[in-house]
Structures are given as structure tokens and as C-alpha cells.
N, C-alpha and C positions, 0 to 999 in steps of 0.2 A: 154645313157642316159644325160652323161655329155652335148654332143652337144644338147639335148633340153633342158637345166637348160642354157647355155647360148643364143642359136640361138632364142629361145621364146622371152627371155624381147627384144630382139631389135626388132624382129618384133611388136612385141606392143609399143614400142616408135617411130619406122617409122611411125606407123601409127595412133597414136596420135600427131604426128607433124604435119602430115596430114592435120588429124579432127579442130586440133586447126587453121591451114592457112585456110585451106575451112569457118570455124567460122568467121575467122576475113576477109575475103573475102565477107562472106554474110553479116555480119556486115558495113561492108563501104558501099555496094548496098544501104540497106535498109535506110541507114542516107540519100544517094543523093535520094534515092524515097521519103524519108520522107522531104526533103528540098521539091523536085516538090509538092508533095501534099500540103504543108503549103503555095505555090503560087498558086495554084490553090483555096484554102477554100479562101486564102486572096482577088481574081480576082472577086469571086461570092460576098462574100458578101459586097465589093465596087457596085456591080451591082445590088444586092437586096436594098441594102441602097437606091439608087436611086429610085427602086419603092415604098420605105415606102410613098413617099407623095400620087401614085398615091393607092395604097391599103386602107390608110388613108380615101381618098374621096369616094371609094366605099363603105368604112364601114360604114361613116359618112351616104350616099344615102341610105343603106340598114335599116341603123335604123331608118330613116326620111320614106322611106317607108311603112315600119314597125308598124313605129307609125302612120300613117295615116291607113292605112289596118284595124290596133286595133279601130281606133275610130269609121271608119264603120260598122267596125262588133259588136261594142256595140252600135252604134243607131238601126241599122236592128233588133239588137237583143231586145235593150229596145222597137222598135216599135211592135216588135210582144206579147211581154208581154202586152202593154197594150192592144192589141186589145182581146187575149185574156182574159186578167181580167173585161174588158168590157163585154163580153159576159157571163163572169159568174158571172156577177153583176148582168145584166138583168136577169139571170136563178135563181139566187138565190130570187131578188126581186119577178118576176113573180109564183115564187114558195112561197113565202112571202102573196102574193095576194091571192091564190089559199087556202092555210091555213087558212087565214082573211075569204075568203067566205064562206069557207067549216063551221067555230065559228058562223058568222053571220047565215048562212041558220038551221042550227042545232039549235040554239035560236027561 
């Protein structure tokens, strides 16, 4: 029993030292990896900034195309409404004439 009480703490200390060394190595590798990732992100940001002008032109063009298509759709819509209102007015006028004729014929 005395052997275990002296031997087990030594094994635990050795394993903790190994774990600490492995943790330090992993930390150093992570720092190096993060530096590389940071360089890649900076490079991508620079490349995206060069495309901002292109995207703004595309955005402007799509806005204008949408405005023109809205204007065309509104024009077609108003024409259709005018056509149906004319037909409706004609029907209402015909019905009024029929009612007037019936009233006159009854008198």
C-alpha cells in the first residue's frame, strides 16, 4: 500500500506534465493557423472590395429594370381597367335605357 501512495502521484504528475506540453504545442499550432487564416481573410476582403464597383453597377441596373417593368405593368393594368370600365358603363347605360323605355311603355 505504501508503494501505491508514493508511485501513483508520480504517475499522475508525469501525465499532467505530458498533458501540459501537448496543450502548449496545440496552442502554438492554433496561433500559427489563425495567423494564416487571418492572411486569407484579408486577401479575400481586398478582392471583394475590388468587386464592389461592379456589384453597385449591377444593383443600379436591376433597380432601373425593375422600375421600367413596374411602369410597363402599371400601364397595361390601367389599360385593362379602362377597357372593363367602358364595358361596364355601356352595360349600365343600356340597363338605364331599358328601364326608361319600360317606364315610358307602362305609362
